[in-house]
C-alpha positions in Angstrom: 55.6 -32.6 -39.5 52.3 -33.1 -41.2 49.2 -31.7 -39.4 45.6 -32.4 -40.2 43.2 -29.7 -38.8 39.7 -30.7 -37.6 37.5 -27.8 -36.5 34.0 -26.5 -36.1 33.2 -23.3 -38.0 34.2 -20.2 -36.0 37.2 -21.7 -34.2 39.7 -19.4 -35.9 41.7 -22.3 -37.2 42.6 -20.4 -40.5 44.2 -17.6 -38.4 46.2 -20.3 -36.5 47.4 -21.9 -39.7 48.6 -18.5 -41.0 50.5 -17.9 -37.7 52.2 -21.3 -38.1 53.1 -20.3 -41.6 54.6 -17.0 -40.5 56.4 -18.0 -37.4 57.4 -21.7 -38.0 57.6 -22.0 -41.8 54.6 -24.3 -42.2 53.0 -24.6 -45.7 49.3 -24.5 -45.7 47.4 -26.9 -48.0 43.7 -26.0 -48.2 41.5 -28.6 -49.9 39.2 -26.1 -51.7 42.1 -24.1 -53.0 43.7 -27.3 -54.3 40.6 -28.4 -56.0 40.2 -25.0 -57.7 43.8 -25.1 -58.8 43.6 -28.6 -60.2 40.4 -27.6 -62.0 42.5 -25.1 -64.1 44.9 -27.8 -65.3 44.8 -29.8 -68.4 44.8 -33.4 -67.2 42.4 -36.3 -66.6 42.3 -35.4 -62.9 41.5 -31.8 -63.9 38.5 -33.0 -66.0 37.0 -35.0 -63.1 37.6 -32.3 -60.5 36.2 -29.6 -62.8 33.0 -31.6 -63.4 32.6 -32.4 -59.7 33.0 -28.8 -58.6 30.7 -27.4 -61.3 28.0 -29.9 -60.3 28.5 -29.1 -56.6 29.0 -32.8 -55.8 31.2 -34.4 -53.1 34.7 -35.3 -54.2 35.2 -39.1 -54.1 37.8 -40.8 -51.9 39.8 -41.7 -55.0 40.1 -38.0 -56.0 41.1 -37.1 -52.5 43.9 -39.6 -52.6 45.1 -38.5 -56.0 45.2 -34.9 -54.9 47.2 -35.8 -51.7 49.6 -37.8 -53.7 50.0 -34.9 -56.2 50.7 -32.5 -53.4 53.2 -34.7 -51.6 55.1 -35.6 -54.8 55.3 -32.1 -56.1 55.9 -30.4 -52.7 58.4 -32.8 -51.3 60.5 -29.9 -50.0 57.7 -29.1 -47.5 59.3 -29.8 -44.2 56.1 -28.9 -42.3 52.6 -29.0 -43.8 49.1 -28.2 -42.7 46.2 -30.1 -44.4 43.2 -27.9 -43.7 39.7 -29.0 -44.6 41.0 -32.2 -46.1 39.8 -34.8 -43.5 36.1 -34.1 -42.7 34.7 -37.6 -42.5 35.6 -41.3 -42.1 36.4 -41.9 -45.7 38.6 -38.8 -45.8 40.5 -40.4 -42.9 41.0 -43.6 -44.8 42.6 -41.7 -47.7 44.8 -39.7 -45.3 45.9 -42.9 -43.5 47.0 -44.4 -46.8 48.8 -41.3 -48.2 50.1 -39.4 -45.2 50.3 -42.2 -42.7 52.6 -40.2 -40.2 50.4 -37.2 -39.6 49.2 -35.5 -36.3 45.6 -34.5 -35.9 44.8 -31.1 -34.3 41.2 -30.6 -33.0 40.1 -27.1 -32.3 37.5 -27.5 -29.6 34.7 -24.9 -29.4 31.1 -25.2 -28.2 28.3 -25.0 -30.7 26.9 -22.0 -28.8 30.2 -20.1 -29.1 30.6 -21.1 -32.7 27.2 -19.7 -33.6 28.0 -16.4 -31.7 31.3 -15.9 -33.5 30.0 -16.8 -37.0 27.0 -14.5 -36.6 29.0 -11.5 -35.9 32.4 -12.0 -37.4 33.9 -9.9 -40.2 36.3 -10.8 -43.0 38.7 -9.4 -45.5 37.4 -10.3 -49.0 40.9 -9.9 -50.4 42.7 -12.2 -48.0 39.7 -14.3 -46.6 41.1 -13.7 -43.1 38.4 -13.4 -40.4 38.1 -11.0 -37.5 36.2 -10.5 -34.3 32.8 -8.8 -34.3 32.8 -5.0 -34.8 36.3 -4.9 -36.3 35.8 -2.7 -39.4 39.4 -2.4 -40.8 42.1 -5.0 -41.3 44.9 -3.8 -39.1 47.6 -5.3 -41.4 46.3 -4.2 -44.8 43.9 -1.4 -43.9 41.3 -3.0 -46.1 37.7 -2.4 -45.2 36.1 -5.6 -43.7 32.7 -7.0 -44.7 30.2 -9.5 -43.3 30.2 -12.8 -45.3 26.9 -13.4 -47.0 26.7 -17.0 -45.7 27.2 -15.9 -42.1 23.4 -15.9 -41.4 21.5 -18.0 -38.9 20.2 -20.5 -41.4 23.5 -21.1 -43.1 25.4 -21.2 -39.8 23.0 -23.8 -38.4 23.5 -26.0 -41.5 27.3 -25.9 -41.2 27.2 -26.8 -37.5 24.8 -29.6 -38.2 27.1 -30.9 -40.9 30.0 -30.8 -38.4 28.0 -32.8 -35.9 26.9 -35.3 -38.4 30.2 -35.9 -40.3 33.1 -34.7 -38.1 32.1 -35.8 -34.6 32.2 -39.5 -35.5 35.6 -38.8 -37.0 36.8 -37.2 -33.8 35.6 -40.3 -31.9 37.5 -42.6 -34.2 40.7 -40.5 -33.9 40.5 -40.5 -30.1 40.5 -44.3 -30.3 43.1 -44.9 -33.0 45.4 -42.0 -33.6 47.5 -39.2 -32.1 45.2 -36.2 -31.7 46.0 -32.9 -30.0 43.1 -31.0 -28.6 43.3 -27.2 -28.4 40.8 -25.0 -26.6 39.6 -22.6 -29.2 37.4 -20.7 -26.7 40.3 -18.2 -26.0 41.9 -15.2 -27.6 43.7 -15.9 -30.9 47.0 -15.3 -29.0 46.2 -17.8 -26.3 45.0 -20.4 -28.7 48.2 -20.1 -30.7 50.3 -20.3 -27.5 48.6 -23.6 -26.5 48.9 -24.9 -30.1 52.7 -24.2 -30.1 53.1 -25.9 -26.7 51.1 -29.0 -27.8 53.2 -29.3 -31.0 56.5 -28.8 -29.0 57.6 -26.0 -31.3 60.5 -23.8 -30.2 
């Protein structure tokens, strides 16, 4: 099963991905982590990705496809995979359709107002990148001290939400017309979101 996550910032999708990893043996593929890893390699793709990242430019559709092919060829033992942050706009979808072709889209639904509220007050563990509800000061699993992300300020949050509206919402509209898309209500507790996610995916 290949899952493509689409989400607005603050929907706790990262936590849901980790829960699927722990409980159902999914493998999580994060686009930014993949780009960083490829940027450390000695290859032509490495050179292109490294230059792109250092220049803070968008990665081209061709690079997206090459990375997906690399992941699928080298991780063929992945029975269940989550592609997180990979499909963010229409041309990402075109790449995914070509390379993945049999994937399921999971949309984490959350209002803009709720997203702003969560992002403004959330905390995170700088060692694991896991996020937590407002006023949580210690990671209950690792006992690490939590911090507030520097980019969780009003200006940065507004910019991220605007980008979601501009790029992702047209993509959501397209998926609703042409693809299998499961919609999960992210305006619930982490436990309830996960329960609904498991039910929609028919996991046992």
